[in-house]
C-alpha positions in Angstrom: 97.0 -31.9 -1.3 96.5 -30.9 2.6 93.6 -32.4 4.7 92.4 -28.8 4.9 92.5 -28.4 1.2 90.5 -31.6 0.9 87.9 -30.6 3.6 87.4 -27.6 1.5 86.9 -29.4 -1.5 84.8 -31.7 0.2 82.5 -28.7 1.8 82.2 -27.1 -1.6 80.8 -30.3 -3.0 78.5 -30.7 -0.1 77.3 -27.0 -0.5 76.2 -27.7 -4.0 74.5 -30.9 -3.2 72.6 -29.1 -0.6 71.5 -26.6 -3.2 70.3 -29.7 -5.4 68.6 -31.2 -2.3 66.6 -28.2 -1.4 65.7 -27.9 -5.0 64.6 -31.3 -5.1 62.3 -30.9 -2.2 60.8 -27.6 -3.0 60.8 -27.6 -6.6 63.4 -24.4 -7.0 66.8 -23.4 -5.6 67.4 -21.9 -2.5 68.2 -18.0 -2.5 71.4 -18.8 -0.2 73.3 -21.6 1.3 75.6 -21.1 4.0 78.1 -23.6 5.4 77.9 -24.3 9.2 81.4 -25.5 10.5 79.9 -26.6 13.7 79.3 -29.9 12.3 81.4 -32.7 13.8 80.5 -35.7 11.6 78.3 -34.2 8.9 78.4 -31.1 6.7 75.9 -28.6 7.8 74.2 -25.8 5.9 71.7 -23.0 6.4 69.3 -22.7 3.4 67.3 -19.6 2.5 64.3 -20.4 0.6 61.2 -18.7 -0.3 59.5 -21.4 1.9 61.5 -20.8 4.9 65.0 -21.3 6.5 66.4 -24.8 6.6 68.8 -27.0 7.8 70.9 -29.5 5.6 73.3 -32.1 6.7 75.0 -34.4 4.4 77.4 -37.0 5.3 79.9 -38.7 3.1 79.8 -41.9 5.1 77.0 -44.1 3.5 76.2 -45.8 6.7 75.1 -42.7 8.3 71.7 -42.9 6.2 71.0 -45.1 9.4 71.5 -42.5 11.7 69.7 -40.1 10.0 66.7 -42.3 9.7 67.1 -43.3 13.4 67.2 -39.8 14.4 64.1 -39.0 12.3 62.3 -41.8 14.1 63.5 -40.4 17.6 62.6 -36.7 16.9 59.1 -38.0 15.7 58.4 -40.1 19.0 59.9 -36.9 21.2 57.5 -34.4 19.4 54.5 -36.8 20.0 55.6 -36.7 23.7 55.5 -33.0 23.9 59.3 -32.2 23.4 59.8 -29.1 21.0 62.3 -30.5 18.3 62.6 -29.1 14.6 60.7 -31.0 11.8 62.6 -33.4 9.7 61.0 -32.8 6.2 63.3 -35.6 4.4 66.1 -38.1 4.9 67.5 -39.8 1.8 70.6 -40.9 -0.2 69.2 -40.8 -3.7 68.8 -37.2 -4.8 72.5 -36.9 -3.9 75.2 -40.0 -3.7 75.5 -39.5 0.1 73.0 -39.4 2.9 71.3 -36.2 3.8 68.6 -34.8 6.0 66.5 -31.7 5.9 64.8 -29.9 8.7 63.2 -26.7 9.6 65.6 -24.1 11.2 64.8 -23.3 14.6 66.1 -20.0 15.8 67.7 -19.9 19.7 70.6 -18.9 21.6 72.9 -20.9 24.2 71.5 -20.3 28.0 74.9 -20.4 29.4 74.8 -16.8 30.3 71.0 -16.6 30.3 69.4 -14.7 33.2 66.9 -17.5 33.7 69.4 -20.2 33.4 68.1 -22.5 36.1 64.5 -22.3 34.8 65.9 -23.3 31.4 67.8 -26.4 33.1 64.8 -27.3 35.0 62.6 -27.2 31.7 65.2 -29.4 29.7 65.1 -31.9 32.8 61.4 -32.2 32.1 62.0 -32.7 28.4 64.6 -35.3 29.2 62.4 -37.1 31.6 59.6 -37.1 28.7 62.1 -38.6 26.2 63.4 -41.3 28.5 59.7 -42.3 28.9 59.2 -43.1 25.5 59.0 -46.9 25.0 61.2 -48.9 22.8 62.0 -52.5 22.2 65.6 -53.6 22.5 69.0 -51.6 22.7 71.7 -50.6 20.9 71.8 -49.5 16.9 68.9 -51.3 15.7 65.7 -51.2 17.7 61.9 -50.0 17.2 63.3 -47.3 14.3 64.4 -50.0 12.2 61.9 -52.1 10.1 64.7 -54.5 8.9 64.7 -58.1 10.6 68.4 -57.5 11.8 68.7 -59.0 15.3 67.8 -56.9 18.2 69.6 -56.9 21.6 67.0 -57.9 23.9 68.7 -56.7 26.9 71.1 -54.0 28.1 73.8 -56.5 29.0 73.3 -58.2 25.6 74.2 -54.7 24.2 77.0 -53.9 26.1 78.4 -57.4 25.3 77.7 -57.9 21.6 77.3 -54.6 20.1 79.3 -52.1 22.2 82.1 -55.0 23.1 82.4 -53.2 26.5 85.2 -55.8 27.7 87.2 -54.8 25.0 86.7 -51.4 25.2 87.5 -51.4 29.1 90.7 -53.1 28.4 91.8 -50.5 26.0 90.8 -47.8 28.5 93.0 -49.7 31.2 96.0 -50.0 28.7 95.8 -46.4 27.8 95.4 -45.2 31.6 98.4 -47.8 32.3 100.5 -46.0 29.5 99.7 -42.6 30.8 100.9 -43.4 34.3 104.0 -44.9 33.1 104.7 -42.1 30.7 103.7 -39.2 33.0 106.6 -37.2 34.5 106.9 -36.9 38.2 105.8 -33.2 39.4 108.7 -31.3 41.1 106.3 -30.5 43.9 105.7 -34.2 44.2 109.3 -35.0 44.4 110.5 -32.3 46.8 111.1 -33.3 50.5 109.1 -31.9 52.9 
């Protein structure tokens, strides 16, 4: 079995889970569920139901439940600050054996070729400013969103050192950069005498 076959099997399994999740949340099965191959770390599905259009995200990584809960907290805070976000209806891992999130579908299109692109970018900057004004305590993966008693990083420096392990990451980056430099073939133009 190839990785592509396994991915297809997992996508089909996740698609059935998306149907189960929507049925659990609304009390009846969706009319249509479509796989959206754009998800990088989750299986993403659009679901049409008599209650509306929804997005279901499912991860086969158990720890992803914390990311979903954190995202729900962040979106709630952003909405309260006046930033338009889709409403997250449910986050869990009990209806199916994997972490999932259900949210309202929000229609839209990319602004890359939009005639009012600069206006849209300014508006996005204003929303980013609102998001960055939301007060939080601590840094890293555990902060205000978490009601558990895990240790919080009190300072950004503490986050960089303890959680992100910045020194190790910088050393890895430096090794890769050095390896790339030594394995790089000289350009013909560079080597020609002038």
